[in-house]
ChimeraX commands (.cxc) that place a marker at each C-alpha (Angstrom):
marker #1 position 141.30,63.88,25.06 radius 0.5
marker #1 position 141.75,64.89,21.39 radius 0.5
marker #1 position 138.85,64.40,19.07 radius 0.5
marker #1 position 139.15,62.12,15.98 radius 0.5
marker #1 position 139.31,64.52,12.99 radius 0.5
marker #1 position 137.65,63.15,9.85 radius 0.5
marker #1 position 137.76,64.85,6.49 radius 0.5
marker #1 position 135.06,64.01,4.05 radius 0.5
marker #1 position 135.89,64.63,0.42 radius 0.5
marker #1 position 133.00,63.94,-1.98 radius 0.5
marker #1 position 131.82,64.57,-5.47 radius 0.5
marker #1 position 128.19,64.95,-4.25 radius 0.5
marker #1 position 126.01,65.38,-1.24 radius 0.5
marker #1 position 122.39,66.14,-0.37 radius 0.5
marker #1 position 120.73,68.68,-0.38 radius 0.5
marker #1 position 123.12,70.13,-3.04 radius 0.5
marker #1 position 123.00,67.14,-5.35 radius 0.5
marker #1 position 120.99,63.83,-5.63 radius 0.5
marker #1 position 122.96,62.01,-8.32 radius 0.5
marker #1 position 123.41,58.62,-6.63 radius 0.5
marker #1 position 123.75,56.88,-3.29 radius 0.5
marker #1 position 126.83,58.85,-2.44 radius 0.5
marker #1 position 124.68,62.02,-2.00 radius 0.5
marker #1 position 122.61,60.30,0.74 radius 0.5
marker #1 position 125.53,58.63,2.46 radius 0.5
marker #1 position 127.63,61.73,2.70 radius 0.5
marker #1 position 124.69,63.73,3.94 radius 0.5
marker #1 position 124.11,61.33,6.96 radius 0.5
marker #1 position 127.54,60.19,7.75 radius 0.5
marker #1 position 129.33,63.36,8.79 radius 0.5
marker #1 position 126.51,64.33,11.01 radius 0.5
marker #1 position 126.51,61.01,12.67 radius 0.5
marker #1 position 130.25,61.23,13.14 radius 0.5
marker #1 position 129.90,64.71,14.69 radius 0.5
marker #1 position 127.18,63.52,17.00 radius 0.5
marker #1 position 129.62,60.68,18.19 radius 0.5
marker #1 position 132.12,63.42,19.17 radius 0.5
marker #1 position 134.38,63.55,16.10 radius 0.5
marker #1 position 135.59,66.74,14.49 radius 0.5
marker #1 position 134.68,66.96,10.81 radius 0.5
marker #1 position 135.18,68.98,7.61 radius 0.5
marker #1 position 133.42,68.40,4.27 radius 0.5
marker #1 position 134.63,69.43,0.90 radius 0.5
marker #1 position 132.83,69.11,-2.43 radius 0.5
marker #1 position 132.66,70.88,-5.88 radius 0.5
marker #1 position 130.57,73.88,-6.24 radius 0.5
marker #1 position 128.57,72.84,-9.39 radius 0.5
marker #1 position 126.55,75.48,-11.32 radius 0.5
marker #1 position 123.41,73.46,-10.41 radius 0.5
marker #1 position 123.70,74.37,-6.69 radius 0.5
marker #1 position 121.60,77.49,-6.12 radius 0.5
marker #1 position 123.92,79.81,-4.00 radius 0.5
marker #1 position 121.08,82.00,-2.92 radius 0.5
marker #1 position 118.77,79.26,-1.64 radius 0.5
marker #1 position 121.60,77.39,0.05 radius 0.5
marker #1 position 123.26,80.63,1.41 radius 0.5
marker #1 position 126.69,80.05,0.04 radius 0.5
marker #1 position 129.30,82.74,0.66 radius 0.5
marker #1 position 132.98,83.11,-0.30 radius 0.5
marker #1 position 135.60,82.38,2.41 radius 0.5
marker #1 position 138.10,85.17,1.40 radius 0.5
marker #1 position 140.92,83.83,3.65 radius 0.5
marker #1 position 140.81,80.49,1.92 radius 0.5
marker #1 position 140.35,81.80,-1.58 radius 0.5
marker #1 position 142.94,83.35,-3.97 radius 0.5
marker #1 position 145.05,80.39,-4.86 radius 0.5
marker #1 position 145.77,79.28,-8.41 radius 0.5
marker #1 position 145.68,75.55,-9.26 radius 0.5
marker #1 position 147.74,74.33,-12.26 radius 0.5
marker #1 position 146.06,71.77,-14.47 radius 0.5
marker #1 position 147.78,70.79,-17.72 radius 0.5
marker #1 position 150.21,73.81,-17.46 radius 0.5
marker #1 position 147.38,76.32,-17.10 radius 0.5
marker #1 position 146.51,78.45,-13.98 radius 0.5
marker #1 position 142.93,78.25,-12.77 radius 0.5
marker #1 position 141.83,80.40,-9.75 radius 0.5
marker #1 position 140.36,78.49,-6.88 radius 0.5
marker #1 position 137.45,80.14,-4.94 radius 0.5
marker #1 position 136.27,78.50,-1.69 radius 0.5
marker #1 position 132.62,78.98,-0.46 radius 0.5
marker #1 position 130.86,77.68,2.49 radius 0.5
marker #1 position 127.33,77.01,3.62 radius 0.5
marker #1 position 125.69,75.76,6.79 radius 0.5
marker #1 position 123.25,72.91,6.71 radius 0.5
marker #1 position 120.05,73.93,8.54 radius 0.5
marker #1 position 119.61,72.19,11.81 radius 0.5
marker #1 position 122.71,70.15,11.53 radius 0.5
marker #1 position 125.39,72.41,12.96 radius 0.5
marker #1 position 127.67,71.47,9.98 radius 0.5
marker #1 position 129.43,73.55,7.38 radius 0.5
marker #1 position 130.18,72.36,3.92 radius 0.5
marker #1 position 133.10,73.87,1.94 radius 0.5
marker #1 position 132.69,74.20,-1.93 radius 0.5
marker #1 position 135.60,74.32,-4.32 radius 0.5
marker #1 position 134.59,76.60,-7.23 radius 0.5
marker #1 position 136.02,77.86,-10.49 radius 0.5
marker #1 position 133.91,79.56,-13.16 radius 0.5
marker #1 position 135.55,77.81,-16.12 radius 0.5
marker #1 position 135.08,74.29,-14.58 radius 0.5
marker #1 position 131.90,74.46,-12.66 radius 0.5
marker #1 position 129.62,77.29,-13.88 radius 0.5
marker #1 position 127.29,75.23,-16.07 radius 0.5
marker #1 position 123.78,73.81,-15.91 radius 0.5
marker #1 position 124.76,70.21,-15.62 radius 0.5
marker #1 position 127.26,68.23,-13.49 radius 0.5
marker #1 position 129.17,65.58,-15.44 radius 0.5
marker #1 position 127.26,65.40,-18.76 radius 0.5
marker #1 position 125.55,67.85,-21.08 radius 0.5
marker #1 position 121.82,68.08,-21.73 radius 0.5
marker #1 position 122.13,65.21,-24.23 radius 0.5
marker #1 position 123.94,63.02,-21.66 radius 0.5
marker #1 position 127.26,63.33,-23.21 radius 0.5
marker #1 position 130.18,63.62,-20.76 radius 0.5
marker #1 position 131.97,67.00,-20.66 radius 0.5
marker #1 position 135.31,66.97,-22.60 radius 0.5
marker #1 position 137.01,68.59,-19.60 radius 0.5
marker #1 position 135.96,66.19,-16.79 radius 0.5
marker #1 position 139.60,65.05,-16.41 radius 0.5
marker #1 position 140.71,68.67,-15.93 radius 0.5
marker #1 position 137.88,69.32,-13.47 radius 0.5
marker #1 position 138.82,66.13,-11.54 radius 0.5
marker #1 position 142.42,67.07,-11.28 radius 0.5
marker #1 position 141.57,70.71,-10.32 radius 0.5
marker #1 position 139.25,69.41,-7.61 radius 0.5
marker #1 position 141.67,66.75,-6.14 radius 0.5
marker #1 position 144.64,69.10,-6.01 radius 0.5
marker #1 position 142.38,71.97,-4.80 radius 0.5
marker #1 position 141.08,69.83,-1.88 radius 0.5
marker #1 position 144.75,69.17,-0.63 radius 0.5
marker #1 position 145.82,72.82,-0.94 radius 0.5
marker #1 position 142.66,73.94,0.93 radius 0.5
marker #1 position 143.16,71.57,3.83 radius 0.5
marker #1 position 146.71,73.03,4.02 radius 0.5
marker #1 position 145.29,76.42,4.27 radius 0.5
marker #1 position 142.95,75.15,7.07 radius 0.5
marker #1 position 145.91,74.13,8.95 radius 0.5
marker #1 position 143.87,71.28,10.18 radius 0.5
marker #1 position 145.59,67.87,10.24 radius 0.5
marker #1 position 142.90,65.15,9.67 radius 0.5
marker #1 position 143.21,61.73,11.33 radius 0.5
marker #1 position 141.05,60.16,8.68 radius 0.5
marker #1 position 140.38,61.31,5.09 radius 0.5
marker #1 position 137.34,59.61,3.61 radius 0.5
marker #1 position 137.13,59.99,-0.25 radius 0.5
marker #1 position 133.68,59.34,-1.86 radius 0.5
marker #1 position 133.36,58.82,-5.62 radius 0.5
marker #1 position 135.52,58.56,-8.74 radius 0.5
marker #1 position 136.12,62.20,-8.92 radius 0.5
marker #1 position 138.26,61.90,-5.58 radius 0.5
marker #1 position 140.16,58.85,-6.61 radius 0.5
marker #1 position 143.48,60.77,-7.28 radius 0.5
marker #1 position 143.47,62.14,-3.70 radius 0.5
marker #1 position 145.13,59.03,-2.21 radius 0.5
marker #1 position 147.91,59.12,-4.79 radius 0.5
marker #1 position 148.50,62.90,-4.41 radius 0.5
marker #1 position 148.69,62.70,-0.61 radius 0.5
marker #1 position 151.06,59.61,-0.59 radius 0.5
marker #1 position 153.38,60.84,-3.38 radius 0.5
marker #1 position 152.91,64.39,-4.61 radius 0.5
marker #1 position 152.51,65.68,-1.03 radius 0.5
marker #1 position 154.44,62.93,0.74 radius 0.5
marker #1 position 156.58,65.61,2.57 radius 0.5
marker #1 position 153.61,67.73,3.86 radius 0.5
marker #1 position 153.69,67.46,7.61 radius 0.5
marker #1 position 149.92,68.20,7.93 radius 0.5
marker #1 position 149.12,64.74,6.50 radius 0.5
marker #1 position 151.79,62.75,8.17 radius 0.5
marker #1 position 149.51,60.77,10.37 radius 0.5
marker #1 position 146.39,60.82,8.13 radius 0.5
marker #1 position 144.75,57.50,7.20 radius 0.5
marker #1 position 143.03,57.60,3.72 radius 0.5
marker #1 position 139.91,55.71,3.05 radius 0.5
marker #1 position 138.55,55.26,-0.46 radius 0.5
marker #1 position 134.97,54.33,-0.88 radius 0.5
marker #1 position 134.17,52.27,-4.07 radius 0.5
marker #1 position 131.03,52.90,-5.92 radius 0.5
marker #1 position 129.83,51.50,-9.16 radius 0.5
marker #1 position 129.27,54.85,-11.03 radius 0.5
marker #1 position 132.95,55.36,-12.33 radius 0.5
marker #1 position 133.46,57.22,-15.56 radius 0.5
marker #1 position 136.54,55.34,-16.66 radius 0.5
marker #1 position 135.55,55.33,-20.38 radius 0.5
marker #1 position 134.90,59.00,-20.64 radius 0.5
marker #1 position 137.90,60.88,-19.48 radius 0.5
marker #1 position 140.06,60.81,-22.60 radius 0.5
marker #1 position 143.33,59.54,-23.72 radius 0.5
marker #1 position 145.31,62.38,-21.97 radius 0.5
marker #1 position 144.08,61.73,-18.32 radius 0.5
marker #1 position 147.34,60.31,-17.10 radius 0.5
marker #1 position 149.30,63.36,-18.51 radius 0.5
marker #1 position 146.97,65.87,-16.96 radius 0.5
marker #1 position 147.00,64.09,-13.57 radius 0.5
marker #1 position 150.81,64.34,-13.26 radius 0.5
marker #1 position 151.04,67.25,-10.72 radius 0.5
marker #1 position 154.00,68.16,-8.65 radius 0.5
marker #1 position 156.54,66.28,-10.70 radius 0.5
marker #1 position 154.67,62.97,-10.74 radius 0.5
marker #1 position 155.48,60.70,-13.62 radius 0.5
marker #1 position 153.24,58.45,-15.74 radius 0.5
marker #1 position 154.63,55.45,-13.92 radius 0.5
marker #1 position 153.32,56.90,-10.57 radius 0.5
marker #1 position 149.85,56.57,-12.17 radius 0.5
marker #1 position 150.26,52.95,-13.26 radius 0.5
marker #1 position 147.39,51.69,-11.03 radius 0.5
marker #1 position 144.95,54.05,-12.86 radius 0.5
marker #1 position 145.16,52.09,-16.07 radius 0.5
marker #1 position 145.01,48.33,-16.94 radius 0.5
marker #1 position 146.78,48.85,-20.38 radius 0.5
marker #1 position 143.71,49.35,-22.46 radius 0.5
marker #1 position 141.74,51.83,-20.36 radius 0.5
marker #1 position 141.33,53.75,-17.19 radius 0.5
marker #1 position 140.66,52.02,-13.82 radius 0.5
marker #1 position 139.88,55.02,-11.47 radius 0.5
marker #1 position 138.64,52.85,-8.57 radius 0.5
marker #1 position 141.77,50.62,-8.82 radius 0.5
marker #1 position 143.93,53.70,-8.55 radius 0.5
marker #1 position 142.13,54.94,-5.48 radius 0.5
marker #1 position 142.27,51.48,-3.86 radius 0.5
marker #1 position 146.01,50.93,-4.46 radius 0.5
marker #1 position 147.04,54.25,-2.87 radius 0.5
marker #1 position 144.37,54.29,-0.02 radius 0.5
marker #1 position 145.09,52.93,3.52 radius 0.5
marker #1 position 141.74,51.27,3.69 radius 0.5
marker #1 position 138.73,50.64,1.45 radius 0.5
marker #1 position 134.96,50.71,1.85 radius 0.5
marker #1 position 132.48,48.97,-0.51 radius 0.5
marker #1 position 129.95,51.79,-0.98 radius 0.5
marker #1 position 127.71,50.11,-3.58 radius 0.5
marker #1 position 126.12,46.67,-3.14 radius 0.5
marker #1 position 126.80,45.26,-6.40 radius 0.5
marker #1 position 130.55,45.37,-6.72 radius 0.5
marker #1 position 131.89,41.94,-7.32 radius 0.5
marker #1 position 135.02,40.31,-5.88 radius 0.5
marker #1 position 136.19,43.56,-4.27 radius 0.5
marker #1 position 137.89,41.49,-1.49 radius 0.5
marker #1 position 140.12,39.94,-4.24 radius 0.5
marker #1 position 141.13,43.37,-5.52 radius 0.5
marker #1 position 141.87,44.83,-2.16 radius 0.5
marker #1 position 145.04,43.06,-0.66 radius 0.5
marker #1 position 146.66,43.54,2.65 radius 0.5
marker #1 position 144.62,46.51,3.80 radius 0.5
marker #1 position 141.50,46.95,5.86 radius 0.5
marker #1 position 138.21,46.57,3.94 radius 0.5
marker #1 position 134.73,47.36,5.28 radius 0.5
marker #1 position 132.19,45.50,3.22 radius 0.5
marker #1 position 128.80,46.75,1.94 radius 0.5
marker #1 position 126.57,47.88,4.84 radius 0.5
marker #1 position 122.83,47.97,4.85 radius 0.5
marker #1 position 121.15,51.25,5.85 radius 0.5
marker #1 position 120.68,50.16,9.44 radius 0.5
marker #1 position 124.25,49.07,9.87 radius 0.5
marker #1 position 125.99,51.78,7.87 radius 0.5
marker #1 position 126.49,54.62,10.19 radius 0.5
marker #1 position 127.85,52.77,13.29 radius 0.5
marker #1 position 129.93,50.45,11.21 radius 0.5
marker #1 position 131.67,53.40,9.48 radius 0.5
marker #1 position 132.50,55.10,12.76 radius 0.5
marker #1 position 133.97,51.84,14.29 radius 0.5
marker #1 position 136.05,51.67,11.06 radius 0.5
marker #1 position 137.27,55.23,11.42 radius 0.5
marker #1 position 138.25,54.63,15.19 radius 0.5
marker #1 position 140.19,51.43,14.42 radius 0.5
marker #1 position 142.00,53.10,11.56 radius 0.5
marker #1 position 142.88,56.21,13.35 radius 0.5
marker #1 position 143.84,54.43,16.59 radius 0.5
marker #1 position 142.52,57.32,18.59 radius 0.5
marker #1 position 140.62,56.63,21.85 radius 0.5
marker #1 position 137.43,58.61,22.34 radius 0.5
marker link #1:1,2 radius 0.2
marker link #1:2,3 radius 0.2
marker link #1:3,4 radius 0.2
marker link #1:4,5 radius 0.2
marker link #1:5,6 radius 0.2
marker link #1:6,7 radius 0.2
marker link #1:7,8 radius 0.2
marker link #1:8,9 radius 0.2
marker link #1:9,10 radius 0.2
marker link #1:10,11 radius 0.2
marker link #1:11,12 radius 0.2
marker link #1:12,13 radius 0.2
marker link #1:13,14 radius 0.2
marker link #1:14,15 radius 0.2
marker link #1:15,16 radius 0.2
marker link #1:16,17 radius 0.2
marker link #1:17,18 radius 0.2
marker link #1:18,19 radius 0.2
marker link #1:19,20 radius 0.2
marker link #1:20,21 radius 0.2
marker link #1:21,22 radius 0.2
marker link #1:22,23 radius 0.2
marker link #1:23,24 radius 0.2
marker link #1:24,25 radius 0.2
marker link #1:25,26 radius 0.2
marker link #1:26,27 radius 0.2
marker link #1:27,28 radius 0.2
marker link #1:28,29 radius 0.2
marker link #1:29,30 radius 0.2
marker link #1:30,31 radius 0.2
marker link #1:31,32 radius 0.2
marker link #1:32,33 radius 0.2
marker link #1:33,34 radius 0.2
marker link #1:34,35 radius 0.2
marker link #1:35,36 radius 0.2
marker link #1:36,37 radius 0.2
marker link #1:37,38 radius 0.2
marker link #1:38,39 radius 0.2
marker link #1:39,40 radius 0.2
marker link #1:40,41 radius 0.2
marker link #1:41,42 radius 0.2
marker link #1:42,43 radius 0.2
marker link #1:43,44 radius 0.2
marker link #1:44,45 radius 0.2
marker link #1:45,46 radius 0.2
marker link #1:46,47 radius 0.2
marker link #1:47,48 radius 0.2
marker link #1:48,49 radius 0.2
marker link #1:49,50 radius 0.2
marker link #1:50,51 radius 0.2
marker link #1:51,52 radius 0.2
marker link #1:52,53 radius 0.2
marker link #1:53,54 radius 0.2
marker link #1:54,55 radius 0.2
marker link #1:55,56 radius 0.2
marker link #1:56,57 radius 0.2
marker link #1:57,58 radius 0.2
marker link #1:58,59 radius 0.2
marker link #1:59,60 radius 0.2
marker link #1:60,61 radius 0.2
marker link #1:61,62 radius 0.2
marker link #1:62,63 radius 0.2
marker link #1:63,64 radius 0.2
marker link #1:64,65 radius 0.2
marker link #1:65,66 radius 0.2
marker link #1:66,67 radius 0.2
marker link #1:67,68 radius 0.2
marker link #1:68,69 radius 0.2
marker link #1:69,70 radius 0.2
marker link #1:70,71 radius 0.2
marker link #1:71,72 radius 0.2
marker link #1:72,73 radius 0.2
marker link #1:73,74 radius 0.2
marker link #1:74,75 radius 0.2
marker link #1:75,76 radius 0.2
marker link #1:76,77 radius 0.2
marker link #1:77,78 radius 0.2
marker link #1:78,79 radius 0.2
marker link #1:79,80 radius 0.2
marker link #1:80,81 radius 0.2
marker link #1:81,82 radius 0.2
marker link #1:82,83 radius 0.2
marker link #1:83,84 radius 0.2
marker link #1:84,85 radius 0.2
marker link #1:85,86 radius 0.2
marker link #1:86,87 radius 0.2
marker link #1:87,88 radius 0.2
marker link #1:88,89 radius 0.2
marker link #1:89,90 radius 0.2
marker link #1:90,91 radius 0.2
marker link #1:91,92 radius 0.2
marker link #1:92,93 radius 0.2
marker link #1:93,94 radius 0.2
marker link #1:94,95 radius 0.2
marker link #1:95,96 radius 0.2
marker link #1:96,97 radius 0.2
marker link #1:97,98 radius 0.2
marker link #1:98,99 radius 0.2
marker link #1:99,100 radius 0.2
marker link #1:100,101 radius 0.2
marker link #1:101,102 radius 0.2
marker link #1:102,103 radius 0.2
marker link #1:103,104 radius 0.2
marker link #1:104,105 radius 0.2
marker link #1:105,106 radius 0.2
marker link #1:106,107 radius 0.2
marker link #1:107,108 radius 0.2
marker link #1:108,109 radius 0.2
marker link #1:109,110 radius 0.2
marker link #1:110,111 radius 0.2
marker link #1:111,112 radius 0.2
marker link #1:112,113 radius 0.2
marker link #1:113,114 radius 0.2
marker link #1:114,115 radius 0.2
marker link #1:115,116 radius 0.2
marker link #1:116,117 radius 0.2
marker link #1:117,118 radius 0.2
marker link #1:118,119 radius 0.2
marker link #1:119,120 radius 0.2
marker link #1:120,121 radius 0.2
marker link #1:121,122 radius 0.2
marker link #1:122,123 radius 0.2
marker link #1:123,124 radius 0.2
marker link #1:124,125 radius 0.2
marker link #1:125,126 radius 0.2
marker link #1:126,127 radius 0.2
marker link #1:127,128 radius 0.2
marker link #1:128,129 radius 0.2
marker link #1:129,130 radius 0.2
marker link #1:130,131 radius 0.2
marker link #1:131,132 radius 0.2
marker link #1:132,133 radius 0.2
marker link #1:133,134 radius 0.2
marker link #1:134,135 radius 0.2
marker link #1:135,136 radius 0.2
marker link #1:136,137 radius 0.2
marker link #1:137,138 radius 0.2
marker link #1:138,139 radius 0.2
marker link #1:139,140 radius 0.2
marker link #1:140,141 radius 0.2
marker link #1:141,142 radius 0.2
marker link #1:142,143 radius 0.2
marker link #1:143,144 radius 0.2
marker link #1:144,145 radius 0.2
marker link #1:145,146 radius 0.2
marker link #1:146,147 radius 0.2
marker link #1:147,148 radius 0.2
marker link #1:148,149 radius 0.2
marker link #1:149,150 radius 0.2
marker link #1:150,151 radius 0.2
marker link #1:151,152 radius 0.2
marker link #1:152,153 radius 0.2
marker link #1:153,154 radius 0.2
marker link #1:154,155 radius 0.2
marker link #1:155,156 radius 0.2
marker link #1:156,157 radius 0.2
marker link #1:157,158 radius 0.2
marker link #1:158,159 radius 0.2
marker link #1:159,160 radius 0.2
marker link #1:160,161 radius 0.2
marker link #1:161,162 radius 0.2
marker link #1:162,163 radius 0.2
marker link #1:163,164 radius 0.2
marker link #1:164,165 radius 0.2
marker link #1:165,166 radius 0.2
marker link #1:166,167 radius 0.2
marker link #1:167,168 radius 0.2
marker link #1:168,169 radius 0.2
marker link #1:169,170 radius 0.2
marker link #1:170,171 radius 0.2
marker link #1:171,172 radius 0.2
marker link #1:172,173 radius 0.2
marker link #1:173,174 radius 0.2
marker link #1:174,175 radius 0.2
marker link #1:175,176 radius 0.2
marker link #1:176,177 radius 0.2
marker link #1:177,178 radius 0.2
marker link #1:178,179 radius 0.2
marker link #1:179,180 radius 0.2
marker link #1:180,181 radius 0.2
marker link #1:181,182 radius 0.2
marker link #1:182,183 radius 0.2
marker link #1:183,184 radius 0.2
marker link #1:184,185 radius 0.2
marker link #1:185,186 radius 0.2
marker link #1:186,187 radius 0.2
marker link #1:187,188 radius 0.2
marker link #1:188,189 radius 0.2
marker link #1:189,190 radius 0.2
marker link #1:190,191 radius 0.2
marker link #1:191,192 radius 0.2
marker link #1:192,193 radius 0.2
marker link #1:193,194 radius 0.2
marker link #1:194,195 radius 0.2
marker link #1:195,196 radius 0.2
marker link #1:196,197 radius 0.2
marker link #1:197,198 radius 0.2
marker link #1:198,199 radius 0.2
marker link #1:199,200 radius 0.2
marker link #1:200,201 radius 0.2
marker link #1:201,202 radius 0.2
marker link #1:202,203 radius 0.2
marker link #1:203,204 radius 0.2
marker link #1:204,205 radius 0.2
marker link #1:205,206 radius 0.2
marker link #1:206,207 radius 0.2
marker link #1:207,208 radius 0.2
marker link #1:208,209 radius 0.2
marker link #1:209,210 radius 0.2
marker link #1:210,211 radius 0.2
marker link #1:211,212 radius 0.2
marker link #1:212,213 radius 0.2
marker link #1:213,214 radius 0.2
marker link #1:214,215 radius 0.2
marker link #1:215,216 radius 0.2
marker link #1:216,217 radius 0.2
marker link #1:217,218 radius 0.2
marker link #1:218,219 radius 0.2
marker link #1:219,220 radius 0.2
marker link #1:220,221 radius 0.2
marker link #1:221,222 radius 0.2
marker link #1:222,223 radius 0.2
marker link #1:223,224 radius 0.2
marker link #1:224,225 radius 0.2
marker link #1:225,226 radius 0.2
marker link #1:226,227 radius 0.2
marker link #1:227,228 radius 0.2
marker link #1:228,229 radius 0.2
marker link #1:229,230 radius 0.2
marker link #1:230,231 radius 0.2
marker link #1:231,232 radius 0.2
marker link #1:232,233 radius 0.2
marker link #1:233,234 radius 0.2
marker link #1:234,235 radius 0.2
marker link #1:235,236 radius 0.2
marker link #1:236,237 radius 0.2
marker link #1:237,238 radius 0.2
marker link #1:238,239 radius 0.2
marker link #1:239,240 radius 0.2
marker link #1:240,241 radius 0.2
marker link #1:241,242 radius 0.2
marker link #1:242,243 radius 0.2
marker link #1:243,244 radius 0.2
marker link #1:244,245 radius 0.2
marker link #1:245,246 radius 0.2
marker link #1:246,247 radius 0.2
marker link #1:247,248 radius 0.2
marker link #1:248,249 radius 0.2
marker link #1:249,250 radius 0.2
marker link #1:250,251 radius 0.2
marker link #1:251,252 radius 0.2
marker link #1:252,253 radius 0.2
marker link #1:253,254 radius 0.2
marker link #1:254,255 radius 0.2
marker link #1:255,256 radius 0.2
marker link #1:256,257 radius 0.2
marker link #1:257,258 radius 0.2
marker link #1:258,259 radius 0.2
marker link #1:259,260 radius 0.2
marker link #1:260,261 radius 0.2
marker link #1:261,262 radius 0.2
marker link #1:262,263 radius 0.2
marker link #1:263,264 radius 0.2
marker link #1:264,265 radius 0.2
marker link #1:265,266 radius 0.2
marker link #1:266,267 radius 0.2
marker link #1:267,268 radius 0.2
view
C-alpha cells in the first residue's frame, strides 16, 4: 500500500535555526511522520548562519543549475542537502549567494529588516515548487510553516495549476504570530506576480492598507493549522476548510498526523 507523502516547507528548523517555535515543531514533526510510516521531504532556505561544515551540507548537482526569475532578474538556485544525525532524515536547502550569504537571517545586526526580504521570499517559494518538480515526487500533503512560505499555496493553485505533479496535493498552511507584514515594502505584490499572475490574484495578501501574509496563505490553502497559541479568532477567518486548532506539546504530533491522514484520504 502506498505511503502518504508529506512535503514540509519551512523558513526554519532546528538544529539549523532557533528563531521561534517553528524551529522546534518542524524538527520533531517530520521525524514523527516518518516513524509512522509516511514518506517525507523537507525544504528550507540555506541561510548564511548555517555552518555548512559542521552540519555537513553538500550540493546536489542534479537538482542545482536552475535560474529563478524575481522582479525580472535571474538568480541561480543551488540545492544542498544534509542528513540529521540519528534521525534517518535529509533536509534540502535552497541557496543563492545574493539572497542568503549573510550573517543574519531576516534582520541586520541592528534589528532592521533586510530590504530584499520580499525578493528572498519570492525566490524561495518559487524555488521550492521548481525543486519538487525536479524531484519528480508528487506529495499527498504539502505543509507550509511560516510567513516566508505563504505564497506557496497561491503559486500551486494558480501559477502551477496545470502542473500534474501537484494535481492531488493537499496544501496546509500553519499560522504563526511572527509575520513580517509591515516590513516587505510597497512593491511586494508586484514582485510576487510570477508566471503571469496579476495583482488581483494576490488580493488576499492585502487588506487595502497593508500586507496580510497569513490571510493570503489561509485563503489559498486547503487546510489550516493554528501553530501559535495566541492567535485570536482564527476560526472566524478560516471559512469552509479544515482547521486544526492549537495543540499542546503532548498532543501536537499525533494530532498533526491524524490531520494529514484525513486530508490526504490515504489509508495506511
